[in-house]
KELONU-329896 format. One line per field, with one value per residue (C-alpha): residue in three letters; x, y, z. Coordinates in pm, whole numbers, padded with zeros to 5 digits. Layout:
N
rest c(ALA / ...) .
u c(X / ...) .
v c(Y / ...) .
w c(Z / ...) .
This chain:
182
rest c(MET / LYS / TYR / LEU / PHE / PHE / ALA / ILE / ILE / ALA / SER / VAL / CYS / ILE / VAL / GLY / CYS / LYS / LYS / LYS / GLU / THR / LYS / PRO / VAL / VAL / ALA / SER / THR / GLU / GLU / VAL / SER / ASP / SER / THR / ASN / LYS / ALA / PRO / ASP / VAL / GLU / MET / ILE / LYS / ASP / PHE / THR / MET / THR / SER / VAL / ASP / GLY / LYS / LYS / ILE / SER / LEU / LYS / ASP / GLU / VAL / ALA / LYS / HIS / GLU / ILE / THR / ILE / VAL / ASP / PHE / TRP / ALA / SER / TRP / CYS / GLY / PRO / CYS / MET / HIS / GLU / VAL / PRO / ASN / LEU / VAL / SER / ILE / TYR / ASN / LYS / TYR / LYS / ASP / SER / GLY / LEU / GLY / ILE / VAL / GLY / ILE / SER / LEU / ASP / GLU / ASP / GLU / ASP / SER / TRP / LYS / SER / ALA / ILE / GLU / GLU / ASN / LYS / MET / SER / TRP / THR / GLN / LEU / SER / ASP / LEU / GLN / GLY / TRP / ASP / ASN / ALA / ALA / ALA / ARG / LEU / TYR / GLY / VAL / GLU / SER / ILE / PRO / HIS / ILE / LEU / VAL / VAL / ASN / LYS / LYS / GLY / GLU / ILE / ILE / ALA / LYS / ASP / LEU / ARG / GLY / GLU / GLU / LEU / LYS / SER / CYS / ILE / GLU / ASP / GLN / GLN / PHE / CYS / GLU / ASN) .
u c(-16139 / -15760 / -15736 / -15982 / -15763 / -15454 / -15646 / -15752 / -15396 / -15258 / -15507 / -15406 / -15039 / -15098 / -15331 / -15166 / -15293 / -15621 / -15751 / -16067 / -16236 / -16178 / -16174 / -16145 / -15802 / -15745 / -15367 / -15227 / -15036 / -14898 / -14839 / -14483 / -14519 / -14401 / -14695 / -14477 / -14270 / -14531 / -14709 / -15085 / -15114 / -14817 / -14912 / -14698 / -14625 / -14803 / -14570 / -14599 / -14370 / -14347 / -14124 / -13830 / -13719 / -13460 / -13715 / -13643 / -13916 / -13862 / -14040 / -14110 / -14036 / -13692 / -13608 / -13718 / -13506 / -13192 / -13216 / -13255 / -13521 / -13702 / -13912 / -14188 / -14291 / -14603 / -14563 / -14608 / -14423 / -14743 / -14808 / -14686 / -14676 / -14485 / -14224 / -14202 / -14108 / -13837 / -13550 / -13619 / -13611 / -13290 / -13127 / -13236 / -13130 / -12788 / -12725 / -12834 / -12806 / -12468 / -12612 / -12890 / -13163 / -13337 / -13617 / -13861 / -14048 / -14378 / -14493 / -14853 / -14745 / -14898 / -14638 / -14305 / -14103 / -14241 / -14168 / -13810 / -13741 / -13858 / -13632 / -13330 / -13388 / -13442 / -13157 / -13389 / -13124 / -13311 / -13527 / -13815 / -14114 / -14426 / -14680 / -14766 / -15133 / -15185 / -15436 / -15495 / -15138 / -15165 / -14951 / -15144 / -15471 / -15328 / -15238 / -15559 / -15370 / -15622 / -15377 / -15010 / -14749 / -14818 / -14516 / -14459 / -14155 / -14082 / -13827 / -13626 / -13891 / -14156 / -14331 / -14479 / -14346 / -14478 / -14716 / -14771 / -14476 / -14320 / -14053 / -13905 / -14133 / -13997 / -13640 / -13684 / -13837 / -13543 / -13290 / -13457 / -13394 / -13107 / -12914 / -12856 / -12526 / -12596) .
v c(00500 / 00480 / 00831 / 00972 / 00843 / 01012 / 01336 / 01342 / 01274 / 01543 / 01802 / 01732 / 01774 / 02101 / 02260 / 02149 / 02001 / 02163 / 02233 / 02046 / 02307 / 02660 / 02760 / 03115 / 03250 / 03296 / 03335 / 03647 / 03843 / 04179 / 04322 / 04408 / 04763 / 05117 / 05331 / 05631 / 05438 / 05202 / 05258 / 05218 / 04924 / 04725 / 04407 / 04347 / 04014 / 03928 / 03823 / 03504 / 03294 / 02920 / 02631 / 02540 / 02189 / 02212 / 02330 / 02706 / 02971 / 03180 / 03492 / 03534 / 03907 / 03834 / 03581 / 03818 / 04098 / 03881 / 03859 / 04087 / 03854 / 03570 / 03295 / 03186 / 02833 / 02668 / 02294 / 01943 / 01615 / 01439 / 01694 / 01566 / 01908 / 02050 / 01778 / 01822 / 02189 / 02112 / 02050 / 02393 / 02558 / 02374 / 02490 / 02852 / 02853 / 02702 / 02951 / 03269 / 03206 / 03383 / 03680 / 03757 / 03499 / 03322 / 03067 / 02997 / 02670 / 02641 / 02281 / 02171 / 01829 / 01668 / 01394 / 01524 / 01229 / 01273 / 01647 / 01603 / 01313 / 01516 / 01804 / 01578 / 01358 / 01657 / 01866 / 02155 / 02335 / 02661 / 02765 / 02521 / 02593 / 02402 / 02370 / 02018 / 02108 / 02021 / 02251 / 02412 / 02549 / 02898 / 03063 / 02897 / 03014 / 03364 / 03383 / 03218 / 02931 / 02712 / 02497 / 02410 / 02470 / 02835 / 03056 / 03421 / 03626 / 03898 / 04180 / 04286 / 04547 / 04275 / 04369 / 04079 / 04124 / 03800 / 03514 / 03158 / 03133 / 02794 / 02645 / 02877 / 03167 / 03158 / 03122 / 03420 / 03632 / 03564 / 03622 / 03954 / 04088 / 04337 / 04144 / 03849 / 03808 / 03689) .
w c(09646 / 09646 / 09497 / 09749 / 10032 / 09885 / 09829 / 10194 / 10314 / 10082 / 10209 / 10570 / 10484 / 10301 / 10556 / 10879 / 11199 / 11302 / 11648 / 11745 / 11964 / 12087 / 12453 / 12587 / 12675 / 13047 / 13054 / 13216 / 12955 / 12866 / 12524 / 12435 / 12313 / 12342 / 12240 / 12153 / 11897 / 11756 / 11426 / 11471 / 11231 / 11364 / 11546 / 11853 / 12020 / 12341 / 12618 / 12818 / 13034 / 12984 / 13087 / 12865 / 12780 / 13060 / 13319 / 13320 / 13307 / 12993 / 12872 / 12500 / 12531 / 12678 / 12404 / 12126 / 12273 / 12238 / 11859 / 11558 / 11416 / 11593 / 11440 / 11679 / 11579 / 11722 / 11659 / 11801 / 11764 / 11649 / 11370 / 11032 / 10861 / 11161 / 11144 / 10767 / 10823 / 11083 / 10836 / 10683 / 11027 / 11119 / 10795 / 10841 / 11206 / 11140 / 10858 / 11042 / 11419 / 11432 / 11240 / 11488 / 11419 / 11705 / 11709 / 11989 / 11954 / 12137 / 12153 / 12171 / 12291 / 12598 / 12635 / 12768 / 12635 / 12281 / 12295 / 12415 / 12176 / 11875 / 11976 / 12017 / 11711 / 11482 / 11624 / 11715 / 11920 / 11975 / 12270 / 12320 / 12544 / 12643 / 12920 / 12795 / 12767 / 12399 / 12229 / 12569 / 12558 / 12709 / 12439 / 12156 / 12311 / 12361 / 11991 / 11870 / 11707 / 11523 / 11325 / 11332 / 11220 / 11298 / 11243 / 11332 / 11231 / 11486 / 11495 / 11800 / 11896 / 11919 / 11595 / 11400 / 11048 / 10889 / 10969 / 10851 / 10615 / 10545 / 10325 / 10065 / 10166 / 10521 / 10399 / 10161 / 10436 / 10667 / 10388 / 10303 / 10654 / 10673 / 10938 / 10706 / 10531 / 10176) .
């Protein structure tokens, strides 16, 4: 019985925090794209505007345009696997932020104090957004997020170049980008 308990806990940590139910997306959005310059098989980000931790309305498209590469991280303070990934994100961000890397965190928290405390305690100094709607977060619904952490790596043009990387895979992906100084 003891081993079964540990196996269940381990599977939760490996897989991530799963969504309980799916609801249709009703957020108003626009795709960030330029049809004349876009390859047909390139997936583009979908723009949305959400409130930042300091109360400002911020557009994903505008944040992505500021950086050569942007990591878009769907997370929550109550998600163990998300919080386990934070030190890796902090390390990557601190190493490459001056070379053109940005991160946009999109929290699926419902409790504002928990969200803000997690950001402060973990030194997550990049752009943080949330509508405090939990799994009903408009951006998560727009992107069909079923489990977190859910990470996208996006270039300056808004093209999604990688999905669902964590740990060393994410670090290697960022290091492989041409803007990085090795």
